[in-house]
C-alpha positions in Angstrom: 16.0 130.0 85.8 18.1 132.2 83.2 17.1 129.8 80.5 13.4 130.3 81.6 13.8 134.0 81.6 15.5 133.7 78.0 12.5 131.8 76.9 9.9 134.3 78.3 11.6 137.2 76.7 11.7 135.2 73.3 8.1 134.2 73.8 6.8 137.7 74.1 9.2 139.4 71.7 7.9 136.8 69.2 4.1 137.2 69.9 4.4 140.9 70.2 6.2 141.0 66.7 3.4 138.9 64.7 0.6 140.6 66.3 2.3 143.7 65.4 0.0 146.2 66.9 2.2 149.3 65.9 2.0 148.3 62.4 -1.6 147.8 62.5 -2.1 151.4 63.6 -2.4 152.9 60.0 -5.2 150.6 59.0 -7.0 151.1 62.3 -7.1 154.5 61.9 -8.1 154.6 58.3 -11.0 152.0 59.1 -12.2 153.8 62.0 -12.2 157.4 60.5 -15.3 159.4 61.3 -16.1 157.4 64.4 -17.1 158.7 67.8 -14.6 158.3 70.9 -17.1 155.8 71.9 -17.4 153.9 68.8 -13.7 153.7 68.4 -13.4 152.5 72.2 -16.1 149.7 71.6 -13.9 148.7 68.5 -10.8 148.6 70.5 -12.3 146.5 73.3 -13.7 144.0 71.0 -10.3 143.8 69.3 -8.7 143.1 72.5 -11.2 140.6 73.6 -11.1 138.6 70.5 -7.7 138.6 70.3 -7.1 137.2 73.9 -9.9 134.7 73.5 -8.6 133.2 70.2 -4.9 132.9 71.2 -5.4 131.7 74.7 -8.0 129.1 73.2 -5.6 127.9 70.7 -2.9 127.6 73.4 -5.2 125.6 75.7 -6.6 123.4 73.0 -3.8 123.1 70.7 -2.3 119.8 71.8 -5.8 118.2 71.7 -6.0 119.4 68.0 -2.3 118.1 67.4 -3.7 114.6 68.8 -7.0 114.9 66.7 -5.3 115.2 63.4 -2.3 113.3 64.2 0.4 116.1 64.0 3.5 115.8 65.7 5.4 118.6 67.2 8.0 118.4 64.6 5.7 118.5 61.7 4.0 121.7 63.4 7.2 123.5 63.9 8.7 123.2 60.4 5.0 123.9 58.9 4.5 126.6 61.4 8.0 128.1 60.8 7.4 128.4 56.9 4.1 130.3 57.5 5.7 132.7 60.0 8.7 133.0 57.5 6.3 134.0 54.8 4.8 136.5 57.2 7.9 137.9 58.3 9.3 138.4 54.7 6.2 140.1 53.8 6.7 142.4 56.8 10.1 143.1 55.8 9.1 144.1 52.3 6.4 146.5 53.7 3.5 144.6 52.4 0.7 143.0 54.6 0.7 139.3 54.2 -2.1 137.6 52.6 -2.2 135.2 55.6 -3.3 138.1 57.9 -5.8 139.9 55.8 -7.2 139.7 52.2 -7.9 142.8 50.1 -11.6 141.6 50.1 -12.0 141.8 53.8 -9.8 145.0 53.7 -12.5 146.7 51.6 -15.5 144.9 53.7 -13.9 146.5 56.8 -15.3 150.0 55.6 -19.0 148.4 55.5 -18.9 146.3 58.7 -20.1 147.6 62.3 -18.2 144.5 64.0 -15.3 145.4 62.4 -13.6 145.0 65.8 -14.3 141.2 65.4 -13.5 140.8 61.5 -11.3 141.9 60.2 -9.4 143.6 63.0 -9.7 141.2 65.6 -9.3 138.0 63.3 -7.2 137.8 61.3 -5.2 141.2 61.6 -4.3 140.8 65.3 -5.2 137.2 65.9 -4.3 135.6 62.6 -2.9 132.3 61.5 0.7 133.5 62.2 -0.2 134.6 65.9 -2.1 131.2 66.4 0.9 129.3 65.0 3.3 131.0 67.3 1.3 130.5 70.6 0.7 126.7 69.7 4.4 126.2 69.0 5.7 127.8 72.3 2.8 126.3 74.2 4.0 122.6 72.8 7.7 123.7 73.9 6.2 124.4 77.3 4.6 121.1 77.8 7.5 119.0 76.6 9.4 121.1 79.3 11.7 124.0 78.2 14.3 125.4 80.6 14.1 123.7 84.0 11.0 121.8 83.2 8.3 123.5 85.4 5.3 125.4 84.5 7.0 128.9 84.1 7.4 128.1 80.5 3.5 127.7 79.8 2.9 130.6 82.1 5.0 132.9 80.2 3.4 132.2 77.0 0.1 133.1 78.6 1.5 136.0 80.1 3.1 137.4 77.2 -0.6 137.0 75.5 -1.8 139.1 78.0 0.8 141.8 77.9 0.6 142.0 74.5 -3.2 142.4 74.4 -2.7 145.2 77.0 0.0 146.8 75.1 -2.2 146.8 72.0 -5.3 148.3 73.8 -3.0 151.3 75.0 -1.4 151.6 71.3 -4.9 151.6 69.6 -6.2 154.0 72.3 -3.7 156.6 71.5 -3.5 155.3 67.8 -4.5 158.9 66.3 -1.4 160.6 68.3 1.0 157.7 67.3 0.1 157.8 63.7 0.7 161.5 63.4 3.8 161.4 64.9 5.0 158.1 63.2 3.3 158.4 60.0 2.8 155.5 57.5 6.6 155.5 56.7 7.5 155.1 60.5 4.9 152.5 61.3 6.5 150.7 58.1 9.8 151.2 59.3 9.1 149.4 62.8 6.9 146.6 60.6 10.0 145.8 59.0 12.4 145.2 62.2 9.8 143.2 63.6 9.4 141.4 60.5 13.3 140.7 60.7 12.8 139.4 64.4 10.0 137.3 63.3 12.1 135.7 60.4 14.8 134.8 62.9 12.4 133.2 65.1 10.6 131.4 62.0 14.1 129.8 61.0 14.9 128.6 64.6 11.4 127.2 64.7 12.2 125.1 61.2 15.8 124.1 62.4 14.2 122.9 65.9 11.4 120.8 64.0 14.0 119.3 61.6 16.3 118.1 64.3 13.5 117.0 66.5 12.2 114.9 63.2 15.7 113.6 62.5 16.2 112.7 66.1 12.8 111.0 66.5 13.6 109.1 63.3 16.9 107.6 64.4 15.4 106.8 67.6 12.8 104.7 65.7 15.5 103.4 63.2 18.7 103.0 65.1 20.5 101.0 62.3 20.5 104.1 59.8 23.6 105.4 61.7 
C-alpha cells in the first residue's frame, strides 16, 4: 500500500506542477482585467471544465491512441520526458514554454470572449505537457503499478480532479493572491515547480530507456 500511496502523491505533485495554477495567475489577472465578477467567474468555470474534460479524455482514450499509431509505452515515456523537461527548463528560467502558449495566442487572448477555452483552458492549463503527464501515468497504472490494483488508475483521475478544484479556488481568489505574491512571487513558485517537473521528466526518460532495453533484450536474448 505504501508504494501505491507514494505513486498517488507523485502523480498529484506532477500534474499540479505542470498545470501550475499559481504560475498562471498573473496571466489570468492580466487577461481578465476589467471583467465583472460574473464574467470572471464564467471564465474560471470554463477553464476548469475544459481542463478536466481534456485531461480525463486523454487519460481514458490514451491507450487507444497508442495502439492506433503503434506507439509503445517506452517510446512515449522518452518523448514525453523530453517534452516535459523542455517545459520544466522554461519554468526554471522564469519563461513560459512555447509548448503551452504562443505569443500570438497571448495577444489574441485580449480579443477573445471565449478565453476560458482558448488560450486559458487550452493550452495554458491543459497543455501538451499536462496531457503527456496524464497519459504516461495512466499507462503505468494500466500496466500495474504498486500492488497491481486499480488504485494507481484511480489516483491519476483523482489527482486531475483535485488539481482542477484547487485551480478553481486559486483563480477565484486570483486577485488577492496576485496582490500578495506579485509577479516575482508567482515566478519563484513556478521555478520550484519547474525543478520538481524536471526531476519527474528525467524519471520518465530513464524509465522509458530501461523498458526499451529490457524489451529489446527479451526479443533478442543472444545480444547478451
